[in-house]
FIDOMAR-956200 format. One line per 10 residues: number of its first residue (from 1); for each residue x, y, z of C-alpha. Coordinates in nm, 2 decimals, always signed. Layout:
N
NUM	X Y Z | ...
END
This chain:
344
1	-2.24 +0.80 -0.50 | -2.24 +1.04 -0.20 | -2.35 +0.76 +0.04 | -2.08 +0.52 -0.11 | -1.82 +0.80 -0.04 | -1.93 +0.85 +0.33 | -1.95 +0.48 +0.40 | -1.62 +0.40 +0.23 | -1.44 +0.68 +0.41 | -1.57 +0.56 +0.75
11	-1.47 +0.20 +0.68 | -1.14 +0.30 +0.52 | -1.02 +0.51 +0.81 | -1.11 +0.24 +1.05 | -0.91 -0.01 +0.85 | -0.61 +0.21 +0.81 | -0.58 +0.27 +1.19 | -0.62 -0.10 +1.27 | -0.37 -0.21 +1.00 | -0.10 +0.06 +1.02
21	+0.14 -0.12 +1.26 | +0.14 -0.42 +1.03 | +0.20 -0.19 +0.73 | +0.50 -0.03 +0.90 | +0.66 -0.36 +0.96 | +0.59 -0.47 +0.60 | +0.75 -0.15 +0.46 | +1.06 -0.18 +0.68 | +1.11 -0.55 +0.58 | +1.05 -0.47 +0.21
31	+1.30 -0.18 +0.20 | +1.58 -0.32 +0.42 | +1.91 -0.41 +0.23 | +1.95 -0.76 +0.10 | +2.19 -0.99 +0.29 | +2.50 -0.93 +0.08 | +2.46 -0.55 +0.09 | +2.40 -0.54 +0.47 | +2.69 -0.77 +0.54 | +2.93 -0.55 +0.34
41	+2.80 -0.24 +0.52 | +2.85 -0.41 +0.86 | +3.20 -0.53 +0.77 | +3.29 -0.17 +0.70 | +3.15 -0.05 +1.03 | +2.85 +0.13 +0.87 | +2.48 +0.13 +0.95 | +2.26 -0.03 +0.69 | +2.01 +0.18 +0.49 | +1.73 +0.06 +0.72
51	+1.89 +0.22 +1.01 | +1.89 -0.09 +1.23 | +2.06 -0.37 +1.03 | +1.89 -0.67 +0.88 | +1.57 -0.78 +1.06 | +1.54 -1.15 +1.11 | +1.17 -1.14 +1.04 | +0.84 -0.97 +1.13 | +0.87 -1.04 +1.51 | +1.23 -0.92 +1.52
61	+1.12 -0.60 +1.34 | +0.84 -0.55 +1.58 | +1.06 -0.60 +1.88 | +1.33 -0.36 +1.76 | +1.08 -0.10 +1.68 | +0.92 -0.12 +2.02 | +1.26 -0.11 +2.19 | +1.39 +0.19 +2.01 | +1.08 +0.39 +1.93 | +0.81 +0.27 +2.17
71	+0.45 +0.20 +2.07 | +0.43 +0.54 +1.90 | +0.69 +0.41 +1.65 | +0.43 +0.16 +1.52 | +0.21 +0.45 +1.40 | +0.48 +0.66 +1.21 | +0.34 +0.79 +0.89 | -0.02 +0.73 +1.00 | -0.14 +1.08 +0.93 | -0.06 +1.07 +0.56
81	-0.29 +0.77 +0.47 | -0.56 +0.89 +0.71 | -0.57 +1.24 +0.56 | -0.53 +1.10 +0.21 | -0.81 +0.84 +0.28 | -1.09 +1.10 +0.23 | -1.01 +1.18 -0.13 | -0.90 +0.83 -0.20 | -1.23 +0.68 -0.08 | -1.42 +0.95 -0.26
91	-1.25 +0.86 -0.59 | -1.24 +0.48 -0.53 | -1.60 +0.42 -0.42 | -1.74 +0.69 -0.64 | -1.56 +0.55 -0.95 | -1.65 +0.19 -0.85 | -2.02 +0.27 -0.82 | -2.03 +0.47 -1.15 | -1.83 +0.20 -1.33 | -2.06 -0.08 -1.21
101	-2.36 +0.10 -1.35 | -2.19 +0.20 -1.68 | -2.06 -0.16 -1.74 | -2.39 -0.31 -1.65 | -2.56 -0.08 -1.91 | -2.29 -0.14 -2.18 | -2.32 -0.52 -2.15 | -2.70 -0.51 -2.21 | -2.84 -0.45 -1.86 | -3.16 -0.26 -1.84
111	-3.28 -0.04 -1.56 | -3.09 +0.06 -1.25 | -2.90 -0.19 -1.03 | -3.09 -0.18 -0.70 | -2.96 -0.53 -0.61 | -2.59 -0.56 -0.68 | -2.60 -0.93 -0.59 | -2.75 -1.00 -0.94 | -2.46 -0.84 -1.13 | -2.21 -1.08 -1.30
121	-1.88 -1.09 -1.11 | -1.67 -1.01 -1.42 | -1.84 -0.68 -1.43 | -1.77 -0.62 -1.06 | -1.40 -0.70 -1.13 | -1.38 -0.46 -1.42 | -1.54 -0.18 -1.21 | -1.29 -0.26 -0.93 | -1.00 -0.23 -1.18 | -1.12 +0.11 -1.30
131	-1.16 +0.23 -0.94 | -0.81 +0.11 -0.86 | -0.66 +0.31 -1.15 | -0.85 +0.62 -1.06 | -0.74 +0.57 -0.70 | -0.37 +0.58 -0.78 | -0.37 +0.95 -0.86 | -0.41 +1.01 -0.49 | -0.26 +0.70 -0.34 | +0.08 +0.73 -0.51
141	+0.20 +1.05 -0.34 | +0.03 +0.96 +0.00 | +0.20 +0.62 +0.00 | +0.53 +0.77 -0.10 | +0.52 +1.01 +0.20 | +0.40 +0.73 +0.43 | +0.70 +0.51 +0.32 | +0.95 +0.79 +0.37 | +0.82 +0.85 +0.72 | +0.80 +0.48 +0.81
151	+1.16 +0.44 +0.71 | +1.26 +0.69 +0.98 | +1.40 +0.54 +1.29 | +1.50 +0.68 +1.63 | +1.88 +0.72 +1.66 | +2.12 +0.87 +1.91 | +2.25 +1.11 +1.64 | +2.07 +1.42 +1.54 | +1.86 +1.33 +1.23 | +1.93 +1.50 +0.91
161	+1.68 +1.55 +0.63 | +1.79 +1.33 +0.35 | +1.68 +1.13 +0.05 | +1.53 +0.86 +0.27 | +1.32 +1.10 +0.46 | +1.50 +1.10 +0.79 | +1.43 +1.38 +1.03 | +1.09 +1.48 +0.91 | +0.84 +1.58 +1.17 | +0.53 +1.50 +0.97
171	+0.38 +1.43 +0.63 | +0.34 +1.79 +0.52 | +0.71 +1.87 +0.58 | +0.81 +1.54 +0.41 | +0.59 +1.62 +0.10 | +0.73 +1.97 +0.08 | +1.08 +1.84 +0.08 | +1.01 +1.58 -0.19 | +0.85 +1.84 -0.41 | +1.13 +2.09 -0.35
181	+1.39 +1.83 -0.46 | +1.21 +1.63 -0.73 | +0.91 +1.84 -0.83 | +0.57 +1.69 -0.92 | +0.76 +1.40 -1.08 | +0.92 +1.32 -0.74 | +0.59 +1.31 -0.57 | +0.46 +1.06 -0.83 | +0.76 +0.82 -0.81 | +0.63 +0.47 -0.88
191	+0.30 +0.59 -1.04 | +0.27 +0.32 -1.30 | +0.36 +0.04 -1.06 | +0.10 +0.17 -0.82 | -0.15 +0.19 -1.10 | -0.09 -0.17 -1.20 | -0.10 -0.29 -0.85 | -0.42 -0.10 -0.76 | -0.60 -0.20 -1.07 | -0.54 -0.57 -1.02
201	-0.58 -0.55 -0.64 | -0.92 -0.37 -0.65 | -1.05 -0.59 -0.92 | -0.97 -0.89 -0.69 | -1.09 -0.70 -0.38 | -1.44 -0.61 -0.49 | -1.51 -0.93 -0.69 | -1.39 -1.16 -0.40 | -1.61 -0.96 -0.16 | -1.92 -0.99 -0.37
211	-1.85 -1.36 -0.45 | -1.79 -1.44 -0.08 | -2.10 -1.26 +0.02 | -2.30 -1.46 -0.23 | -2.14 -1.79 -0.12 | -2.22 -1.71 +0.25 | -2.59 -1.63 +0.18 | -2.81 -1.93 +0.25 | -3.05 -2.03 -0.03 | -3.34 -1.95 +0.20
221	-3.25 -1.59 +0.22 | -3.32 -1.33 -0.05 | -3.00 -1.24 -0.25 | -2.87 -0.90 -0.16 | -3.04 -0.89 +0.18 | -2.86 -0.73 +0.48 | -2.56 -0.94 +0.58 | -2.49 -1.03 +0.94 | -2.18 -0.86 +1.09 | -2.00 -1.20 +1.11
231	-2.06 -1.28 +0.74 | -1.96 -0.92 +0.65 | -1.63 -0.95 +0.84 | -1.56 -1.30 +0.69 | -1.61 -1.17 +0.34 | -1.40 -0.86 +0.41 | -1.12 -1.07 +0.55 | -1.13 -1.31 +0.24 | -1.12 -1.03 -0.01 | -0.84 -0.84 +0.17
241	-0.62 -1.14 +0.20 | -0.68 -1.25 -0.16 | -0.60 -0.91 -0.31 | -0.28 -0.87 -0.12 | -0.16 -1.23 -0.18 | -0.21 -1.21 -0.55 | -0.05 -0.87 -0.60 | +0.22 -0.87 -0.33 | +0.53 -0.88 -0.56 | +0.41 -0.56 -0.73
251	+0.38 -0.40 -0.39 | +0.74 -0.49 -0.30 | +0.86 -0.33 -0.63 | +0.65 -0.02 -0.56 | +0.79 +0.01 -0.21 | +1.15 -0.02 -0.34 | +1.09 +0.24 -0.61 | +0.94 +0.48 -0.37 | +1.21 +0.43 -0.11 | +1.48 +0.54 -0.35
261	+1.66 +0.87 -0.34 | +1.47 +1.15 -0.51 | +1.66 +1.28 -0.81 | +1.67 +1.67 -0.81 | +1.44 +1.80 -1.08 | +1.71 +2.05 -1.19 | +1.98 +1.79 -1.20 | +1.83 +1.46 -1.33 | +2.16 +1.27 -1.34 | +2.14 +0.91 -1.22
271	+2.24 +0.82 -0.87 | +2.37 +0.49 -0.75 | +2.15 +0.22 -0.62 | +2.17 -0.13 -0.49 | +1.90 -0.40 -0.52 | +1.64 -0.15 -0.64 | +1.71 +0.08 -0.35 | +1.95 +0.36 -0.26 | +2.31 +0.29 -0.18 | +2.50 +0.43 +0.11
281	+2.82 +0.63 +0.07 | +3.03 +0.32 +0.16 | +2.85 +0.11 -0.10 | +2.92 +0.37 -0.36 | +3.29 +0.32 -0.30 | +3.29 -0.06 -0.27 | +3.03 -0.17 -0.52 | +3.01 -0.15 -0.89 | +2.77 +0.14 -0.95 | +2.44 +0.07 -1.12
291	+2.20 +0.34 -1.23 | +1.90 +0.41 -1.03 | +1.60 +0.22 -1.18 | +1.36 +0.45 -1.35 | +1.08 +0.19 -1.38 | +0.94 -0.13 -1.23 | +1.10 -0.37 -1.48 | +1.46 -0.25 -1.41 | +1.39 -0.24 -1.03 | +1.25 -0.59 -1.05
301	+1.56 -0.72 -1.24 | +1.80 -0.55 -0.99 | +1.61 -0.68 -0.69 | +1.60 -1.04 -0.83 | +1.97 -1.03 -0.91 | +2.06 -0.93 -0.55 | +1.80 -1.12 -0.35 | +1.64 -1.39 -0.57 | +1.27 -1.48 -0.58 | +1.25 -1.44 -0.20
311	+1.30 -1.07 -0.22 | +0.95 -1.03 -0.37 | +0.79 -1.18 -0.06 | +0.97 -0.98 +0.21 | +0.71 -0.88 +0.47 | +0.45 -1.11 +0.32 | +0.34 -1.26 +0.66 | +0.26 -0.93 +0.84 | +0.08 -0.81 +0.52 | -0.15 -1.10 +0.51
321	-0.21 -1.09 +0.89 | -0.28 -0.71 +0.85 | -0.52 -0.77 +0.56 | -0.76 -0.99 +0.76 | -0.86 -0.74 +1.03 | -0.84 -0.45 +0.80 | -1.07 -0.60 +0.54 | -1.31 -0.71 +0.81 | -1.32 -0.37 +0.98 | -1.34 -0.17 +0.65
331	-1.65 -0.35 +0.52 | -1.81 -0.37 +0.86 | -1.79 +0.01 +0.88 | -1.90 +0.04 +0.52 | -2.20 -0.18 +0.56 | -2.29 -0.03 +0.89 | -2.32 +0.32 +0.74 | -2.52 +0.18 +0.44 | -2.76 +0.01 +0.68 | -2.80 +0.33 +0.89
341	-2.88 +0.51 +0.58 | -3.14 +0.25 +0.48 | -2.95 +0.11 +0.19 | -2.83 -0.21 +0.36
END
């Protein structure tokens, strides 16, 4: 378990750094106002909630970010997932390894699993789902902070700390502000949506990795033998893309829930929201108020009403593009550590 933790941490950190610019673009596309909301805001001479108006697509978002914030802007919020990655990987890979052994034993397996390539893939998927659920206790607050920081954009005006996280200098300050306003509940905004997404995603992630590794192993080679770096990267890319493609709508809902205004713990009255996200002051005056969604179902309904099916696939392209190198680098780092330790 300790070796899984070290290997997973190395691979996970490498993957986070490689994929963060893609993730930032994804979050900004997911949380920007829908067309009708942005048009109303512009007609009233107001800035949209994204801070830069509607992006036309991933490339437009990348271009505007570089123009206004420079290359450093692509790495906003990076510290939160990198720091959070250590306990996340400890929980994820530790829980995954323990679950695989437990499930193998419960389903009639005997002895220890020294060769994971012999374990049925449905057991791998169940272990991955368990690891994903365990993982969300750390990933929920770290992703919340990351999203708040990613939504910050450089402006000519002096930034003011607000519900969207504008003006924060780093993840610690942002987390303190959220806790001060919303308490522990505020830090765990979107927990059950994250739990559902992570359980499904990690079940797909680990089972697709194992399945692809087996498919790429020639019949002449011993199952479970050391994979070549190329095959490892291919398997990592496949599992990364598959897990994101099949759970992406849940990730959109999660991002929208976590981008909403934090309700003060001492005054839990509903605030106004538009399309699953926070409304500007102008929208509060012009639009019919709707209560802030308190769960993923209501958020999904509000999002669909304002943006249709397409709203659940905002930022899909950069996410899939991100998942390919991230999955490849993550498992390349993981397998490299395991090989160095004599477990490859």
